[in-house]
gemmi code that builds the backbone of each chain (N, CA, C; Angstrom):
import gemmi

chains = {
    "A": [
        ("UNK", (55.077, 48.101, -5.367), (54.561, 48.143, -6.842), (55.153, 47.637, -8.049)),
        ("UNK", (54.048, 46.290, -8.583), (54.452, 45.601, -10.010), (53.668, 46.405, -11.098)),
        ("UNK", (54.472, 46.981, -12.042), (53.725, 47.264, -13.050), (52.069, 46.530, -13.319)),
        ("UNK", (50.947, 47.877, -13.544), (49.864, 47.081, -13.833), (49.856, 46.263, -15.388)),
        ("UNK", (49.127, 45.180, -15.436), (49.143, 44.485, -16.368), (48.167, 45.604, -17.655)),
        ("UNK", (48.485, 44.947, -18.724), (47.680, 45.659, -19.874), (46.491, 45.047, -20.584)),
        ("UNK", (45.218, 45.608, -20.348), (43.900, 44.647, -20.953), (43.495, 45.375, -22.151)),
        ("UNK", (43.431, 44.274, -23.337), (42.678, 45.266, -24.472), (41.320, 44.692, -24.334)),
        ("UNK", (40.590, 46.219, -24.774), (39.012, 45.574, -24.812), (39.075, 45.399, -26.341)),
        ("UNK", (37.984, 44.257, -27.102), (37.902, 44.846, -28.087), (36.027, 44.636, -27.921)),
        ("UNK", (35.318, 45.342, -29.570), (34.079, 45.306, -29.551), (34.401, 45.226, -31.175)),
        ("UNK", (32.762, 45.078, -31.802), (32.531, 45.591, -33.131), (32.869, 46.908, -33.682)),
        ("UNK", (32.902, 48.134, -33.129), (33.392, 48.933, -33.359), (34.485, 49.771, -32.918)),
        ("UNK", (34.905, 49.147, -31.576), (35.921, 49.473, -30.441), (35.567, 50.924, -29.774)),
        ("UNK", (34.374, 51.120, -29.882), (33.640, 52.365, -29.286), (32.760, 51.842, -27.912)),
        ("UNK", (31.600, 51.729, -27.886), (30.783, 52.073, -27.550), (30.938, 50.519, -26.459)),
        ("UNK", (30.879, 49.345, -26.853), (30.225, 48.281, -26.285), (31.710, 47.933, -25.592)),
        ("UNK", (33.343, 47.795, -26.019), (34.051, 47.803, -25.037), (34.744, 48.435, -24.047)),
        ("UNK", (33.907, 49.810, -24.494), (34.392, 50.990, -23.182), (33.032, 50.731, -21.876)),
        ("UNK", (31.925, 50.003, -22.223), (31.110, 49.837, -21.669), (31.496, 48.690, -20.249)),
        ("UNK", (32.131, 47.555, -21.325), (33.669, 46.229, -20.779), (34.442, 46.990, -19.977)),
        ("UNK", (35.400, 47.740, -20.624), (36.565, 48.269, -20.072), (36.171, 48.869, -18.991)),
        ("UNK", (35.455, 50.276, -18.308), (34.727, 50.487, -17.383), (34.407, 49.242, -16.551)),
        ("UNK", (33.688, 48.475, -16.694), (32.719, 47.499, -15.783), (34.390, 46.659, -15.062)),
        ("UNK", (34.930, 46.132, -16.052), (36.099, 44.993, -15.737), (37.091, 45.735, -14.075)),
        ("UNK", (37.501, 47.051, -15.557), (38.158, 47.856, -13.978), (37.784, 47.988, -12.765)),
        ("UNK", (36.379, 48.457, -12.504), (35.883, 48.815, -11.198), (35.890, 47.534, -10.268)),
        ("UNK", (35.772, 46.486, -10.880), (35.552, 45.170, -10.828), (36.609, 44.312, -10.159)),
        ("UNK", (38.004, 44.880, -10.870), (38.572, 44.183, -10.741), (39.498, 45.686, -9.512)),
        ("UNK", (39.631, 46.702, -9.487), (39.973, 47.535, -8.563), (39.339, 47.224, -6.767)),
        ("UNK", (38.173, 46.823, -6.959), (37.282, 46.326, -5.837), (37.975, 44.796, -5.143)),
        ("UNK", (39.183, 44.479, -6.072), (39.724, 42.921, -5.846), (41.032, 43.075, -5.465)),
        ("UNK", (41.298, 45.135, -5.766), (42.564, 44.826, -5.232), (43.555, 45.130, -6.318)),
        ("UNK", (43.218, 44.776, -7.437), (43.940, 44.629, -9.238), (44.106, 45.920, -9.507)),
        ("UNK", (44.640, 46.419, -10.292), (44.788, 47.836, -11.329), (45.100, 47.470, -12.558)),
        ("UNK", (44.876, 47.975, -13.384), (44.798, 47.484, -15.020), (45.158, 48.455, -15.938)),
        ("UNK", (45.986, 48.458, -16.518), (46.684, 49.636, -17.783), (44.889, 48.809, -18.549)),
        ("UNK", (44.145, 49.901, -19.569), (43.104, 49.561, -20.439), (43.489, 50.054, -21.576)),
        ("UNK", (42.960, 49.082, -23.100), (43.104, 49.861, -24.338), (42.121, 49.285, -25.035)),
        ("UNK", (41.386, 50.232, -26.436), (40.300, 49.549, -26.700), (41.147, 49.645, -28.354)),
        ("UNK", (39.614, 48.492, -28.482), (39.695, 48.696, -30.401), (39.114, 47.649, -30.814)),
        ("UNK", (38.696, 47.687, -32.512), (37.859, 46.885, -32.847), (38.753, 45.716, -33.151)),
        ("UNK", (37.819, 44.642, -33.019), (38.101, 42.716, -33.168), (38.665, 43.170, -34.382)),
        ("UNK", (38.759, 43.629, -35.491), (39.125, 43.410, -37.093), (40.876, 43.594, -36.583)),
        ("UNK", (40.773, 44.733, -35.315), (42.238, 45.022, -35.640), (43.748, 44.976, -34.410)),
        ("UNK", (42.497, 43.916, -33.494), (43.375, 43.270, -32.390), (44.640, 42.682, -32.680)),
        ("UNK", (44.838, 42.170, -33.713), (45.849, 41.430, -34.427), (47.407, 42.737, -34.000)),
        ("UNK", (47.072, 43.927, -34.381), (47.745, 44.765, -34.407), (48.207, 45.533, -33.050)),
        ("UNK", (47.108, 45.144, -32.391), (47.522, 46.540, -31.408), (47.515, 44.981, -29.742)),
        ("UNK", (48.292, 44.009, -29.854), (48.768, 42.977, -29.124), (50.150, 42.966, -28.416)),
        ("UNK", (50.605, 44.115, -29.020), (52.073, 44.727, -27.957), (51.894, 45.152, -26.653)),
        ("UNK", (52.796, 44.156, -25.812), (52.719, 44.402, -24.664), (51.380, 44.534, -24.169)),
        ("UNK", (50.275, 43.594, -24.430), (48.963, 43.245, -24.145), (49.169, 41.647, -22.974)),
        ("UNK", (48.577, 42.325, -22.288), (48.173, 40.472, -21.148), (47.443, 39.828, -21.402)),
        ("UNK", (46.057, 40.670, -21.810), (44.712, 39.987, -21.895), (43.900, 40.103, -22.552)),
        ("UNK", (42.940, 39.955, -23.308), (42.628, 40.737, -24.656), (40.683, 39.928, -24.067)),
        ("UNK", (39.803, 41.254, -23.805), (38.868, 40.964, -23.516), (37.587, 41.314, -24.630)),
        ("UNK", (37.555, 40.445, -25.139), (36.163, 40.670, -25.663), (34.851, 40.228, -26.070)),
        ("UNK", (34.078, 41.039, -27.038), (32.555, 41.141, -26.672), (31.194, 40.229, -28.451)),
        ("UNK", (32.957, 40.395, -28.853), (32.484, 39.747, -30.403), (34.015, 38.693, -30.775)),
        ("UNK", (33.612, 37.777, -31.716), (34.572, 36.964, -32.282), (35.777, 37.729, -32.431)),
        ("UNK", (36.895, 36.725, -31.830), (38.144, 37.163, -32.165), (39.030, 36.372, -33.040)),
        ("UNK", (39.949, 36.826, -33.978), (40.331, 36.189, -34.835), (41.051, 34.905, -33.897)),
        ("UNK", (41.519, 33.807, -34.410), (42.159, 32.165, -33.653), (43.292, 32.717, -33.737)),
        ("UNK", (44.154, 31.689, -32.692), (45.829, 31.782, -32.392), (46.270, 33.684, -32.044)),
        ("UNK", (45.817, 34.102, -31.206), (46.230, 35.456, -31.270), (47.541, 35.543, -30.666)),
        ("UNK", (48.052, 34.470, -30.113), (49.477, 34.374, -29.352), (49.788, 34.560, -27.517)),
        ("UNK", (48.303, 35.323, -27.479), (48.341, 36.317, -26.248), (46.683, 35.638, -25.068)),
        ("UNK", (46.430, 35.389, -24.123), (45.237, 35.242, -23.544), (44.019, 36.103, -24.035)),
        ("UNK", (43.017, 35.656, -24.318), (41.533, 36.445, -24.587), (40.470, 35.443, -24.252)),
        ("UNK", (39.838, 36.478, -24.376), (38.591, 36.194, -23.510), (37.400, 36.403, -24.371)),
        ("UNK", (36.219, 35.466, -25.098), (35.442, 36.566, -25.349), (34.096, 36.676, -24.392)),
        ("UNK", (33.395, 37.463, -23.750), (32.429, 37.390, -22.945), (31.375, 38.384, -22.904)),
        ("UNK", (29.926, 38.328, -22.460), (29.084, 39.216, -22.949), (28.713, 39.888, -21.680)),
        ("UNK", (29.239, 38.983, -20.384), (29.020, 38.678, -19.348), (28.848, 40.396, -18.710)),
        ("UNK", (29.515, 41.212, -18.938), (29.741, 42.535, -18.364), (28.547, 43.194, -18.657)),
        ("UNK", (28.085, 42.816, -19.905), (26.888, 43.552, -20.349), (25.687, 43.264, -19.978)),
        ("UNK", (25.178, 41.563, -20.094), (24.290, 41.082, -19.525), (24.294, 40.384, -17.854)),
        ("UNK", (25.654, 40.646, -17.549), (25.350, 39.862, -15.904), (25.469, 38.827, -15.938)),
        ("UNK", (25.256, 38.295, -16.524), (25.346, 36.337, -16.362), (26.758, 36.089, -16.706)),
        ("UNK", (26.718, 35.549, -15.100), (28.696, 34.872, -14.815), (29.583, 35.937, -14.995)),
        ("UNK", (29.249, 36.908, -14.300), (30.411, 38.056, -14.200), (31.332, 37.516, -13.375)),
        ("UNK", (31.081, 37.247, -11.944), (32.125, 36.472, -11.675), (32.935, 35.331, -11.691)),
        ("UNK", (32.447, 34.866, -12.423), (33.375, 33.812, -13.220), (34.246, 33.599, -13.589)),
        ("UNK", (34.054, 34.958, -15.034), (34.951, 35.783, -16.036), (35.576, 36.706, -15.076)),
        ("UNK", (35.050, 37.174, -13.602), (36.248, 38.296, -13.268), (37.109, 37.059, -12.794)),
        ("UNK", (37.048, 35.941, -12.284), (37.877, 35.065, -11.764), (38.791, 34.584, -12.842)),
        ("UNK", (38.211, 34.218, -13.738), (39.339, 34.208, -14.793), (40.421, 35.152, -15.402)),
        ("UNK", (39.937, 35.916, -15.664), (40.518, 37.397, -15.661), (41.936, 37.798, -14.583)),
        ("UNK", (41.556, 37.312, -13.500), (42.508, 37.679, -12.262), (43.584, 36.372, -12.070)),
        ("UNK", (43.164, 35.089, -12.708), (44.197, 34.350, -12.277), (44.998, 34.580, -14.074)),
        ("UNK", (44.442, 34.983, -15.025), (45.650, 35.400, -16.193), (46.143, 36.372, -15.944)),
        ("UNK", (45.896, 37.370, -14.787), (46.582, 38.408, -14.803), (47.592, 38.392, -13.809)),
        ("UNK", (47.248, 37.240, -12.520), (48.320, 36.748, -11.939), (49.436, 35.829, -12.328)),
        ("UNK", (48.745, 35.351, -13.442), (50.115, 34.031, -13.668), (51.343, 35.031, -14.387)),
    ],
    "B": [
        ("UNK", (20.823, 57.145, -11.563), (21.048, 57.064, -12.647), (21.420, 56.445, -14.510)),
        ("UNK", (20.128, 55.860, -14.247), (18.889, 55.185, -15.278), (18.144, 56.352, -15.765)),
        ("UNK", (17.960, 57.258, -15.329), (17.607, 58.541, -15.809), (18.180, 59.076, -16.524)),
        ("UNK", (19.341, 59.200, -16.632), (19.593, 59.581, -18.183), (19.251, 58.726, -19.591)),
        ("UNK", (19.048, 57.296, -19.223), (18.419, 56.394, -20.352), (17.187, 57.346, -20.988)),
        ("UNK", (16.238, 58.079, -20.017), (15.065, 58.575, -20.301), (15.247, 59.552, -20.732)),
        ("UNK", (16.358, 60.647, -20.746), (16.720, 61.800, -21.420), (17.416, 61.721, -23.128)),
        ("UNK", (17.027, 59.784, -23.575), (17.470, 59.584, -25.019), (16.386, 58.962, -25.291)),
        ("UNK", (15.762, 58.567, -24.385), (14.385, 57.412, -25.198), (13.460, 58.470, -25.419)),
        ("UNK", (12.790, 58.606, -27.050), (11.745, 59.779, -27.081), (10.817, 58.333, -26.801)),
        ("UNK", (9.660, 59.520, -25.822), (8.553, 58.815, -26.155), (7.666, 58.148, -27.486)),
        ("UNK", (8.432, 58.930, -28.573), (7.683, 58.497, -30.007), (8.458, 57.532, -30.779)),
        ("UNK", (9.371, 57.145, -29.632), (9.974, 56.232, -30.654), (10.227, 54.816, -29.030)),
        ("UNK", (9.036, 54.808, -28.342), (9.049, 53.596, -27.717), (7.391, 52.662, -28.801)),
        ("UNK", (8.062, 51.365, -29.022), (6.939, 50.705, -29.497), (6.371, 49.519, -28.659)),
        ("UNK", (5.185, 49.251, -27.936), (5.085, 48.466, -27.314), (3.715, 47.280, -28.301)),
        ("UNK", (3.863, 46.112, -27.870), (2.970, 45.046, -28.522), (3.255, 44.948, -29.937)),
        ("UNK", (4.811, 45.034, -30.519), (5.039, 45.114, -31.523), (4.970, 43.591, -32.341)),
        ("UNK", (4.798, 43.073, -33.314), (4.153, 42.131, -34.029), (4.988, 42.302, -35.732)),
        ("UNK", (6.265, 41.762, -35.011), (7.341, 41.691, -36.417), (7.179, 40.462, -36.481)),
        ("UNK", (8.149, 40.114, -37.706), (8.449, 38.966, -38.502), (9.659, 38.506, -38.169)),
        ("UNK", (10.327, 40.008, -38.296), (12.130, 39.530, -38.250), (12.575, 40.521, -37.906)),
        ("UNK", (13.580, 40.645, -37.738), (14.501, 41.349, -36.871), (14.629, 42.618, -37.650)),
        ("UNK", (15.089, 42.507, -38.994), (15.255, 43.299, -39.945), (13.976, 44.385, -39.630)),
        ("UNK", (13.109, 43.608, -40.059), (11.206, 44.443, -39.608), (11.401, 45.356, -38.455)),
        ("UNK", (11.406, 45.144, -37.272), (11.595, 45.733, -35.700), (12.652, 46.716, -36.309)),
        ("UNK", (14.158, 46.485, -36.965), (15.408, 47.668, -36.822), (14.659, 48.651, -37.789)),
        ("UNK", (13.763, 48.081, -38.667), (13.154, 49.394, -39.746), (11.904, 50.044, -39.124)),
        ("UNK", (11.633, 49.748, -38.429), (9.967, 50.067, -37.541), (10.729, 51.709, -36.660)),
        ("UNK", (11.876, 50.700, -35.799), (12.585, 51.672, -34.969), (13.429, 52.404, -35.783)),
        ("UNK", (13.737, 52.266, -36.786), (15.054, 53.401, -37.130), (14.085, 54.733, -37.908)),
        ("UNK", (12.726, 54.456, -38.691), (11.762, 55.447, -39.050), (10.955, 55.824, -38.253)),
        ("UNK", (11.022, 55.391, -37.180), (10.901, 56.583, -35.992), (11.494, 57.203, -35.466)),
        ("UNK", (13.160, 57.029, -35.278), (14.381, 57.987, -35.308), (14.075, 58.998, -36.685)),
        ("UNK", (13.772, 58.645, -37.633), (14.051, 59.482, -38.406), (12.823, 60.675, -38.330)),
        ("UNK", (12.087, 60.284, -38.248), (10.789, 61.088, -38.658), (10.769, 62.067, -36.867)),
        ("UNK", (11.569, 61.480, -36.134), (11.541, 62.643, -35.064), (12.491, 62.864, -34.774)),
        ("UNK", (13.794, 62.596, -36.126), (14.477, 63.827, -36.299), (16.102, 63.604, -35.894)),
        ("UNK", (16.229, 62.317, -35.097), (17.219, 61.999, -34.517), (18.256, 61.517, -35.897)),
        ("UNK", (17.507, 60.746, -37.081), (19.219, 59.906, -38.155), (18.765, 60.462, -39.154)),
        ("UNK", (19.760, 60.192, -39.890), (19.675, 60.514, -41.521), (18.664, 59.298, -41.999)),
        ("UNK", (18.155, 59.582, -43.556), (17.491, 58.429, -44.117), (18.480, 57.314, -44.456)),
        ("UNK", (19.692, 57.422, -44.288), (20.867, 55.992, -44.624), (20.999, 55.308, -43.222)),
        ("UNK", (20.626, 55.891, -42.141), (20.426, 55.493, -41.187), (19.975, 53.654, -40.679)),
        ("UNK", (18.622, 53.338, -41.393), (18.446, 52.292, -40.972), (18.898, 51.225, -42.206)),
        ("UNK", (19.582, 51.259, -43.344), (19.971, 50.374, -44.055), (21.313, 50.228, -43.578)),
        ("UNK", (22.085, 51.283, -42.598), (23.774, 50.707, -42.665), (23.097, 50.301, -41.015)),
        ("UNK", (22.308, 50.076, -40.245), (22.259, 49.464, -38.873), (21.998, 48.157, -40.045)),
        ("UNK", (21.121, 48.033, -40.792), (21.134, 46.608, -41.410), (22.355, 46.098, -41.871)),
        ("UNK", (22.954, 46.429, -42.125), (24.355, 46.121, -42.708), (25.101, 45.386, -41.361)),
        ("UNK", (25.524, 46.388, -40.529), (25.906, 46.186, -39.569), (25.697, 45.167, -38.584)),
        ("UNK", (24.352, 45.167, -38.687), (23.632, 43.502, -37.412), (24.171, 42.597, -38.703)),
        ("UNK", (24.334, 42.845, -39.629), (24.494, 41.237, -40.367), (26.040, 41.258, -40.582)),
        ("UNK", (26.413, 42.016, -40.136), (28.049, 42.011, -39.881), (28.490, 41.742, -38.627)),
        ("UNK", (27.944, 42.705, -37.785), (28.502, 42.434, -36.373), (26.990, 42.495, -35.853)),
        ("UNK", (26.577, 40.904, -35.138), (24.977, 41.522, -34.772), (25.006, 41.748, -33.873)),
        ("UNK", (24.199, 41.929, -32.468), (24.137, 43.158, -31.149), (23.249, 42.041, -30.362)),
        ("UNK", (22.891, 40.993, -30.499), (21.674, 40.150, -29.736), (22.343, 39.875, -28.285)),
        ("UNK", (22.174, 39.989, -27.297), (23.004, 39.840, -26.337), (21.527, 38.705, -25.521)),
        ("UNK", (22.299, 37.434, -25.141), (21.719, 36.223, -24.390), (21.600, 36.479, -22.636)),
        ("UNK", (20.495, 36.398, -22.543), (19.859, 36.745, -20.992), (20.045, 35.159, -20.437)),
        ("UNK", (20.043, 34.278, -21.334), (19.703, 32.974, -20.564), (18.601, 32.422, -20.310)),
        ("UNK", (17.730, 33.046, -21.480), (16.030, 32.415, -21.509), (15.865, 32.316, -23.126)),
        ("UNK", (14.503, 33.108, -22.879), (13.789, 32.677, -24.200), (13.557, 34.347, -24.678)),
        ("UNK", (13.634, 35.286, -23.276), (13.255, 36.849, -23.675), (14.630, 37.311, -23.892)),
        ("UNK", (15.658, 37.450, -24.899), (16.425, 38.048, -24.700), (16.350, 39.293, -25.376)),
        ("UNK", (17.883, 40.268, -25.407), (17.595, 41.652, -26.074), (18.371, 41.953, -27.069)),
        ("UNK", (17.911, 42.814, -27.717), (19.431, 43.302, -28.727), (19.241, 45.107, -29.214)),
        ("UNK", (20.598, 45.096, -29.406), (21.086, 46.856, -28.757), (21.349, 47.152, -30.317)),
        ("UNK", (21.083, 46.980, -31.636), (21.464, 47.485, -32.567), (22.169, 48.816, -33.044)),
        ("UNK", (23.056, 48.586, -33.608), (23.241, 50.870, -33.287), (24.478, 50.589, -35.052)),
        ("UNK", (24.849, 51.800, -35.076), (25.853, 51.862, -36.097), (26.714, 52.981, -36.537)),
        ("UNK", (27.333, 53.533, -37.226), (28.385, 54.711, -37.427), (27.787, 56.077, -36.975)),
        ("UNK", (28.556, 56.751, -36.420), (27.931, 58.370, -35.916), (27.871, 59.022, -37.199)),
        ("UNK", (28.038, 58.743, -38.373), (27.985, 59.543, -39.651), (26.672, 59.343, -40.100)),
        ("UNK", (25.867, 58.475, -39.586), (24.133, 58.323, -39.624), (23.497, 59.026, -38.997)),
        ("UNK", (24.080, 59.548, -37.822), (23.190, 60.273, -36.927), (23.250, 61.677, -36.563)),
        ("UNK", (21.672, 62.196, -35.921), (22.227, 64.006, -36.530), (22.283, 64.638, -34.514)),
        ("UNK", (21.902, 63.726, -34.136), (21.892, 63.865, -32.730), (21.348, 62.474, -31.595)),
        ("UNK", (22.123, 61.940, -30.657), (21.839, 60.792, -29.775), (20.551, 60.743, -29.583)),
        ("UNK", (20.047, 59.541, -29.228), (18.329, 59.220, -29.433), (18.493, 57.731, -29.454)),
        ("UNK", (17.354, 57.217, -28.356), (16.962, 56.031, -28.339), (15.471, 55.240, -28.844)),
        ("UNK", (15.696, 54.542, -29.595), (14.194, 53.478, -29.786), (14.371, 52.442, -29.031)),
        ("UNK", (12.943, 52.242, -28.266), (12.638, 50.634, -27.947), (11.593, 50.176, -28.344)),
        ("UNK", (11.481, 49.090, -28.639), (10.252, 48.079, -29.054), (10.395, 46.782, -27.895)),
        ("UNK", (8.881, 46.463, -27.553), (8.731, 45.368, -26.780), (7.683, 44.711, -28.284)),
        ("UNK", (8.249, 43.230, -28.371), (7.871, 42.263, -29.550), (6.856, 41.370, -28.225)),
        ("UNK", (5.515, 41.389, -29.517), (4.466, 40.337, -28.524), (5.088, 38.948, -29.126)),
        ("UNK", (6.296, 38.198, -30.044), (6.872, 37.778, -29.922), (8.157, 37.738, -30.446)),
        ("UNK", (9.122, 36.452, -30.235), (10.216, 37.187, -30.362), (10.434, 36.654, -31.784)),
        ("UNK", (11.635, 37.563, -32.324), (12.414, 37.158, -33.300), (13.576, 36.913, -33.449)),
        ("UNK", (14.377, 36.631, -34.343), (16.160, 36.064, -34.139), (16.413, 37.080, -34.477)),
        ("UNK", (17.800, 37.165, -33.639), (18.690, 38.195, -33.510), (20.108, 36.835, -33.461)),
        ("UNK", (21.243, 37.007, -34.440), (22.303, 36.361, -34.084), (22.578, 37.168, -32.923)),
        ("UNK", (23.828, 36.120, -31.812), (24.406, 36.122, -30.927), (25.650, 37.159, -31.095)),
        ("UNK", (25.971, 38.462, -30.258), (26.817, 39.362, -30.462), (27.987, 38.289, -30.311)),
        ("UNK", (28.468, 37.811, -29.199), (29.290, 36.516, -29.073), (29.800, 35.473, -30.254)),
        ("UNK", (28.274, 35.008, -30.901), (28.255, 33.726, -31.419), (27.761, 34.057, -32.851)),
        ("UNK", (28.007, 34.688, -33.647), (26.968, 34.955, -34.811), (26.286, 33.964, -35.476)),
        ("UNK", (27.081, 32.300, -35.442), (26.306, 31.352, -35.696), (25.117, 31.131, -34.491)),
        ("UNK", (24.973, 31.744, -33.548), (23.683, 31.008, -32.276), (22.828, 32.391, -32.706)),
        ("UNK", (21.645, 31.822, -33.181), (20.362, 32.960, -33.154), (19.999, 32.481, -31.424)),
        ("UNK", (19.605, 34.134, -31.183), (18.590, 34.038, -30.111), (17.479, 34.744, -30.473)),
        ("UNK", (16.719, 34.079, -29.700), (14.592, 34.682, -29.268), (15.213, 36.245, -28.919)),
        ("UNK", (14.160, 37.171, -29.404), (14.782, 38.664, -28.881), (13.191, 38.967, -28.901)),
        ("UNK", (13.228, 39.361, -27.211), (11.412, 40.041, -27.448), (11.766, 41.652, -27.219)),
        ("UNK", (12.789, 42.250, -26.620), (13.442, 43.421, -26.033), (14.123, 44.152, -27.298)),
        ("UNK", (14.110, 45.232, -27.927), (14.948, 45.579, -29.015), (15.289, 47.290, -28.548)),
        ("UNK", (16.401, 47.740, -28.313), (17.056, 48.937, -28.119), (17.833, 48.911, -29.447)),
        ("UNK", (17.524, 50.413, -30.014), (18.138, 50.963, -31.422), (18.752, 52.223, -31.013)),
        ("UNK", (19.874, 52.189, -31.123), (20.822, 53.085, -30.549), (21.289, 54.147, -31.267)),
        ("UNK", (21.277, 55.377, -31.597), (21.682, 56.095, -32.497), (22.655, 57.312, -31.794)),
        ("UNK", (24.099, 57.147, -32.031), (24.945, 57.315, -31.385), (25.867, 58.219, -32.341)),
        ("UNK", (26.052, 59.598, -31.586), (26.816, 60.363, -32.724), (27.971, 60.531, -30.950)),
        ("UNK", (28.002, 60.124, -30.276), (29.289, 60.924, -29.101), (29.643, 59.981, -28.333)),
        ("UNK", (31.182, 59.607, -28.709), (31.754, 58.331, -27.816), (31.281, 58.608, -26.117)),
        ("UNK", (31.509, 59.562, -25.673), (31.100, 59.596, -23.864), (30.014, 59.349, -24.136)),
        ("UNK", (29.070, 59.991, -25.068), (27.469, 59.100, -24.567), (27.108, 58.370, -24.655)),
        ("UNK", (27.423, 58.013, -26.127), (26.964, 56.266, -26.094), (27.217, 55.331, -25.039)),
        ("UNK", (28.612, 55.717, -24.326), (28.786, 54.570, -23.481), (28.200, 54.718, -22.357)),
        ("UNK", (27.577, 55.798, -22.118), (26.083, 55.944, -20.620), (25.386, 55.020, -21.254)),
        ("UNK", (24.867, 55.300, -22.380), (23.179, 55.375, -22.694), (23.946, 53.070, -22.793)),
        ("UNK", (24.708, 52.772, -23.533), (24.840, 51.627, -23.514), (25.069, 51.310, -22.018)),
        ("UNK", (26.316, 51.582, -21.183), (26.142, 51.486, -19.415), (24.643, 50.992, -19.326)),
        ("UNK", (24.031, 51.980, -19.380), (22.408, 51.978, -18.484), (21.821, 50.827, -19.139)),
        ("UNK", (21.707, 50.610, -20.460), (21.105, 49.789, -21.029), (21.404, 48.302, -19.981)),
        ("UNK", (22.483, 48.287, -20.156), (22.703, 46.602, -19.800), (22.733, 46.893, -18.073)),
        ("UNK", (22.746, 47.670, -17.281), (22.123, 48.021, -15.947), (20.985, 47.151, -15.655)),
        ("UNK", (20.111, 48.426, -16.875), (19.223, 47.379, -16.994), (18.246, 46.138, -17.356)),
        ("UNK", (18.872, 45.272, -18.137), (18.902, 44.531, -17.990), (19.016, 43.462, -17.704)),
        ("UNK", (20.632, 43.623, -16.400), (20.710, 42.961, -15.663), (19.772, 42.119, -14.260)),
        ("UNK", (18.573, 43.171, -14.586), (17.652, 42.640, -13.545), (16.838, 41.646, -14.234)),
        ("UNK", (16.401, 40.322, -14.041), (15.642, 39.485, -14.795), (13.478, 40.263, -14.749)),
        ("UNK", (13.581, 40.912, -13.362), (12.574, 41.560, -12.968), (12.180, 42.936, -13.866)),
        ("UNK", (12.960, 43.491, -14.306), (12.582, 44.915, -14.978), (12.333, 44.250, -16.638)),
        ("UNK", (13.445, 43.152, -16.817), (13.123, 42.543, -18.077), (11.799, 41.758, -18.491)),
        ("UNK", (11.035, 41.381, -18.019), (9.675, 40.960, -17.580), (8.778, 41.778, -17.784)),
        ("UNK", (9.102, 43.158, -16.763), (7.972, 44.322, -16.590), (8.264, 44.584, -18.189)),
        ("UNK", (9.521, 44.768, -18.574), (9.733, 45.409, -19.981), (8.193, 45.127, -20.789)),
        ("UNK", (8.616, 43.900, -21.202), (7.619, 43.119, -21.618), (6.283, 43.073, -21.749)),
        ("UNK", (5.966, 43.023, -20.167), (4.243, 42.959, -20.514), (3.915, 44.531, -20.155)),
        ("UNK", (5.292, 45.833, -19.967), (4.549, 47.733, -20.237), (3.559, 47.432, -21.340)),
        ("UNK", (2.378, 48.491, -20.924), (1.446, 48.226, -21.585), (1.223, 49.899, -21.919)),
        ("UNK", (2.132, 50.723, -21.642), (2.295, 52.528, -22.074), (3.927, 52.713, -21.645)),
        ("UNK", (4.113, 53.965, -22.286), (5.001, 54.885, -22.599), (5.566, 55.013, -20.741)),
        ("UNK", (4.513, 55.317, -20.011), (4.850, 55.656, -18.912), (5.553, 54.201, -17.843)),
        ("UNK", (4.475, 53.259, -18.515), (5.199, 52.526, -17.724), (6.776, 52.191, -17.798)),
        ("UNK", (7.053, 52.204, -18.982), (8.249, 52.134, -19.824), (9.841, 53.158, -18.976)),
        ("UNK", (8.852, 54.413, -19.002), (9.685, 55.273, -18.245), (10.037, 54.875, -16.996)),
        ("UNK", (8.609, 54.776, -16.127), (9.429, 53.894, -14.657), (10.229, 52.834, -14.534)),
        ("UNK", (10.213, 52.301, -15.549), (11.228, 50.742, -15.614), (12.650, 51.628, -15.848)),
        ("UNK", (12.634, 52.407, -17.198), (14.151, 52.429, -17.273), (14.429, 53.861, -16.332)),
        ("UNK", (13.150, 54.798, -16.103), (14.080, 55.997, -15.593), (14.345, 56.283, -14.091)),
    ],
}
model = gemmi.Model(1)
for chain_id, residues in chains.items():
    chain = gemmi.Chain(chain_id)
    for i, (resn, *xyz) in enumerate(residues, 1):
        res = gemmi.Residue()
        res.name, res.seqid = resn, gemmi.SeqId(i, " ")
        for name, pos in zip(("N", "CA", "C"), xyz):
            atom = gemmi.Atom()
            atom.name, atom.element = name, gemmi.Element(name[0])
            atom.pos, atom.b_iso = gemmi.Position(*pos), 0.0
            res.add_atom(atom)
        chain.add_residue(res)
    model.add_chain(chain)
structure = gemmi.Structure()
structure.add_model(model)
structure.setup_entities()
């Protein structure tokens, strides 16, 4: 077993939206046989939470040039393009 | 699962056939209901408007009938509740993902959140409901509180 990758979920308040997205991504990846560790924060605090993080998934605009892979998406709220975003997440986590 | 949504959605805070000129007007209208029904403090409306200006909540569904989920910090909330408006004509909300993009919104869910776990459930169920184009369509056409309860309950 390799150590699960850590995904940081961000939204405006770091509570409601990011929790919904974190649950949705965690469940969907589990179905693909991938387990992840999740963390959450506000988009304005992302920079100070990046240590050990493999990927940032946000529902709101992120600061530029985080130096880590980052995806901004509403797919896990609206359902639109969900599979494409999951493919993208899977590719990043496997690299 | 979606039943919990109706636990929060107060029948007195379901507004159908709303004619509003702006996102602010819809938010004020719904916030007023939540206030008179005892869910939120008088400061709630302004706090939601301020947050919406900074961190917008429009969710693009790929067409002309989009959804917005305005909300604000727990300190303005007395107990968790949900207000809902269906608009006769769209008003413009900014896209959560890209504040520079404006979205025509027909359905507004104003969330009064004060419990981290409950607010997650509320938003999760709204997300579940809006992922069905049939539900969106039916909500826009709904004529009564019963129609809305049936669609969200």
